[in-house]
N, C-alpha and C positions, 0 to 999 in steps of 0.2 A: 451146548449152551447157546441160548438165544442172544440176539443183539442187545436186548434190554438187560439181561443178566450180565453180559460182558461189560456194559457201561456201568452197571451198579458196582461190580467188583473193581473195575478200573478206578472209579470214583473213590471207593473206600480205601483201596491200596494207596492212591495218591495222597489222600488225607492222612493216612497213617504214616506215610513217608515224610510228609511235611512236618507233622508233630514230632516225629522221631528226630528230624534234623534240628528242630529247635532244642530238644533235650540234649542232643549231641553237642551243640554249641555251649549250652549252659554247664553241662557236667563233664564234658570231654575236652573240647577244644580250648576253652579259656583256662580251665585248671591245668591242663597239660602244658600250656604255654608258660604258666607261672613257675613251673619247675625247671625252666630253661636255665642254663648256667650263667647267661649274661643277657643284657638287653637286646643285643643284635640277634641272638638265637631266639629270644622270645618273639620278636617281631617277625622273623623269618617263619616261625611256626604258625603264628597267627595268619600271616599272608597266605601260606600254603593251604591252611584250612579254609580260609574264606574264598580261595580260588575255586574250591569245590562247592562250598555252601552257597555262594551267590547264584550261580546259574542253576544249581539243583533246586533251590527253593522257588525261584521264579518259574522254572520249568514245571514243577509239580503243581504249583498254583494254576498255571495255564491248563494243565490236564484236568484239574478239579473244576475249573470254570467251564471248559468245553464239554466235558462229560456230563456235568450237572445240567448245562443248558440243553444238551441233546436229550437227556432223560426227562427233563421238564417238558420238552416239546412233545414227547410221547405221552406223558401224563395229561397234558392239555388236550391232545387229540382224543384220548379215551374218555375224559370227563366232559368235554364239549362245553355246553352252556353253564354247567355247574362249577366250572373251573375256579372263577374268581370268588364265587359265593362261598365255596367250601374251604379253599386254601389261600385266598387272596391276602388276608391279613398276615398269615404266617409267612407267606412268600415275601411280602414287603419287608418284614423284620429280617428275614434271612438275607435278602439282598443288601439291606443296610449293613448288617454285620459283616457280610462278605466284602463289601466295598471298603469298610473300615479295616478289615484284615489285610486286604491287598494294599491299601494305602500305607499302613504301618510297615508291612514287609518290604515294600518298595523303598521306604525311607531307611530301614535297617540295611538293605542291600546296597543301595546306591548312595545314600547319604552318610553312612557310617562305615560299614565293612569294606566297601570298594575303595573308599577314600584312604584307608590305612595303607593298602598296597600302592595306590596311585601316588600318594605323597612320598613314599619311600623311593619310587622310581624317579619322581621329580628331583628329589634330593640327590639321588645317585648321578643324575645328569648335571648337577650343579645349578639347577634353575630355581632352587628354593631350599628351605630348611625342612627337615623331617619333623613330625609331631614330637613335642616334648613328652617325657614320661607322664606328666600330669595330664596332658591332653589325651594321650592314648588311653590312660586308665579311665578317664572320664567317658571316653567313647565306648570302652568295653563295659562300663557300668550301664550306659544307656542301652547297649545291645542286649545285655542280660535282662534288664528290666522290660524292654520291649518284647523280647522273645517270650518271657513269661506272659505278657499281655496277649500276644498272638495265640498262645496255647489256650488261654481262657476264652478268647474269641472263637477259636476253632471248636472248643467244647460247646459253646453257645450255638454255633452254627449247626453242629451235629444234633443238639437237642431240638432246635427248631425244625430241622429236617425230619426227625422222628415224629414230631407233632404233625407235620404235613402228611407223612405217610399214614399215620393213624387216622387222620381225617379222611384221606382218600380211600382207605380200606373200610373203615367202620361205617361211614355214612351210607354208601350204597347197600351194604348188608342190612342196615337198619331200615332203609327205605323199602327194600325188597320184602322184609318181614312185615312191615306195616301194610304194604300192598297185598301180601298174601293173606293177612288177617282180615283186611277190609273187603277183599273180593268175595268171599262166601256170604258175608253179611249183606253186601250190596245185591247179590243174586237173590237172597231171600226177600229183600225189600222190594225188588222189582216184580216178584211174584204177586204181590198185593196191588191191584190196580189203583186203589185210592192212594196208597203210600207212594206208588210209582209216579202218579200225577203230581203229588206234593214234591217229590224229589226232583222231577223235571222242572217244576216251577221255581224251586230254589236254585237250581243250577243256572237257569236262564236269567234270574235276577242277580 
């Protein structure tokens, strides 16, 4: 397996892991916590789940960004001066969606999920009050809604990435076919001195 193929598979596996973690929060962690016998057990279940979810999602997002940037560098080197002309617009859209995805995930992790466990620790040390049931439920609703939004954003990023790959693969093939078709015709034109002179004049002007 080449380095490019390894980066591609690493990128895909990291993206699949990230989306899987979002579905796990929506359909596993939060519903499982709701079945707890009491509020203390529910909070303990949520905190234990988020202790894994928080670093895991940030970590796989880091892998996605780094592997994607390295693969993009290889693509830029292979496409050279045609890089921005062929995939520039798609790349801008992908970077915008990726930035929005990272921003929202950062807020989910540090602005909501991490605060649940942190506030319980603060309350346990007597330095403040824990979140009320209403506050906690509101935060969980926000986490669920934003997790769905990140899934949609991840799907959009994948779609734009496929568009970039299609442009990178199809256009060189099309250009080579046009060159192959044009080459014999140009050879025949150059055989005629008059037409050859006209062609040279056109090129110079």
